[in-house]
Structure formats: structure tokens, C-alpha cells
C-alpha positions, 0 to 999 in steps of 0.5 A: 203751730206757727209755720215759718218759711224761709224764702230762698233763691240763688244769691242768698247768703248762708250765715243768716239763713243757718242762724235763723234756722238754729233759732226756729228749727227746734225747741230748747229743752224744757219748753213745753207745747208746740214749736214752730214748723219750719219749711224752706221755699225756693224755685229749685236747688239753690246755691247759698255761698258754698252750700247747695240747698234743696227746698221743701216747696216752691216759692208759691207756698210762701202765702201759706206761711204765718211768717216768711223770712228773707235771708241776706241778699249777697249782691245789693247791686243786682235786682232780686228775681221777679218770682221771689219778689212776687211771692214775697208780695203775695205772702204779705197780701195773704196776711203773713208776717214778713221778716228780712235779715240784713240785706234781705231788706232789698227784697222787701223794698223791691216788693214795695213792702217798705214804702212809708215804713221805717226799715234798716239793713247792714250799715254798709248798705243803708245809703244804697237802700235809701237812695234806691228806694226813697220812699223807705225811711231808712234808719242806719243806727238801729239793730232792727225795726218792728213795723208789726207785719213787716220787720227788718234787721241790720247785719249778721248778729243783729239778725239773731237779735231780731229772731229772738225778738220774734220768739219773745213776741210769740212765746214770751221772754222766758222762752226767748231766754231759753233759746238764747241760752242754748245758742250761748248768745245774749237774750236781748240787745238794746238797738236804739229802737223800742224793745223789751229790757235787756239781760246782762251781757256775760263778762269773760271769766277774767273780767272784774265783773265776772263774779259780780253779775251773777251775784247780783242776779241772785239777790234782786229781791234785796235793796242793793245799792251801787256801794253794795256792788262796789263792796262786793267787787272789792273796788271803789264806786268810781272804778266800778262805774268804769267797768260797768260802762265798758262791759254793759254800756250803761251805769251800774244803777241803770243796769240794776234797774233793768234787771229788776224790770226784766225779772218782773216781766218774767214773773208777770208772764209765768206766775199768778203772783200779785204785783205787790209780791212781784215788787218785793221779789224784784227789790222794788219795795212797793207796787207803786214803785214797780208800776212807775218804773215798769210803765216808764220802761216797758210802756204799759202797766204791769197788769196790762203787760200780764194780760197781753201775754196771757191772751197772746194779743199781738196788737197789744204786743205791738203797742208795747213795742212802740214804747222806748225802754 
């Protein structure tokens, strides 16, 4: 059972803290096996916005956690407390995975853990982070950055993306999707950096694509075309393209390919089906076609991807994450 510790102190914001606790605090229904053990570590009673927290342990317990999460820091113009910075640095030296949400990146930077690394934070504070810590390679246009043992996210909703990313690394896509369904959020969003493929953003009930997206997902084994989708949606291909771009941020054809790859990932993780069978089940036609699109999208061949998740090899997962979808 992996231990996740929230490093809290006065000056933290409650939103990212509460959101991350919702992700890691309890397993979604139907997920077997041990879940995370979550603890809150702080110097004593902590004020987070309007809320008063009673930590389970002191900050000196952070080095004993597998993952340490630093929630958003309220005032980036105020230096984080030295005891928090020292405890975070000690957790990293002990081999822990350090994760900052939103402006929590300022705590990691103060500890020197972002020197020479890519990092991000809330867009309103990326310039301040870059100016104050010039050795940090700040990226203002991404949702999160995964450096392996040190991860940072942009603000608010992007913190949820990073938390689901961690579940996906630790437990696989199917479990991350189950967590997302419980929280009624998209399982994954493309943030401009290497990530696993996205699932569709649910359209509102009155949206022109509201009935089309689930219809397509139930027929991924079929050789669907853009014309087939347009016919089902009862609109022209040009009109379909406009609605798809507005709803998903991509073309209908690319969205369809993305869903086929996502389904292939789930089947590789959860079944012993052959690559040929998975190619048929995902509408790719042949194993050669699946392998070509899968490697281009995920960064590794299907067989390597399957071995990675079956062995739980974190270094292999990091290799996958270095590739752009």
C-alpha cells in the first residue's frame, strides 16, 4: 500500500488539498486490491483558507511517505516556512516522489528540487516563478510536468489532471478512469506535454454531439469513417467538423483514432488478448496498423506497453511518458 502524505502548513489553499484527497482518499467502487494510505503532515493545527486542519503527523514524517503532495501556496510573494522546505527536501533525499499542485511549485523551487528541471504552475505566477528561480525551466503553457520523481501542475483543474495522471501511473488507465467517473471529471486532458491519450470530454445533453460520442464508443470495432459519423449525427461532414473542433479541440478523425488507441491501452492492461485480436476489437484492422499508430501515439509498441503495466516497472512508465502523443 503506497503512502501519500500531504505536506501542509499555514498559508496553504484548501481547494487543491481537498481535491487531491478526493482522488487518493478512497478507492472507487469495483476496484480490487489495496488502495493508497493517506496522511496529513504539518507542524500543528493548520489554517487553510477558512478551514482548520488537524494533521495526523508532524512534517518530520514526510520522508517515510512514498509520495508527498504539496498543495497550493496562497501568497507566492511570501517565502514558505523553512521547516516545510527542509522536510520536503528530506523527503526527496529519502527517495520519495514529490508532487506540487498549482503554486505549491514555489515550495519545491525553494527547496532546490526544480533546479535544471521543467516545471509549471498557475499561469498567473509562471513569470514570478521563472524570475525568482532562474535555474527552473518554467513552462507556462502546459497542464503538468512529470520529471519522474518530481512533478508539478498548473492551477486548479490542472491539479486534478496531475492527480489522475499519478493514479494512471500507479494503477493503470482503467482505474484512473474509474476514479474520474466517480468524480464526474474527464479522465485525461492533453496539456501539451507527453501524456497518455485522452478520453472524450462529455458533451452537454443538448449539444449536437451528445448522442454521437457514446454511439461511436460502442462501435470502435467497426471501420467507421467521418461520413458515417456525419450521417449518424444527421449533419454534413463540414458541420460535423466544426462541432467536433468546438467540443473536443480536435478533428473527428483524430478523435476517433485517439479513442481506438485508448481502448487498445485498456485491453493491453486488463486482458491477455493478442495484438491481432485487439486490432480487430479497436477497428484497426491489422496488428501492423495498430502497432504503427500505437507506437506513434504512445511512444512504445503494444507489447512493450503491456509488459510495462504487468510488471509495474516505473522506469518504463517514465520512458513512455517522455513521448508526445
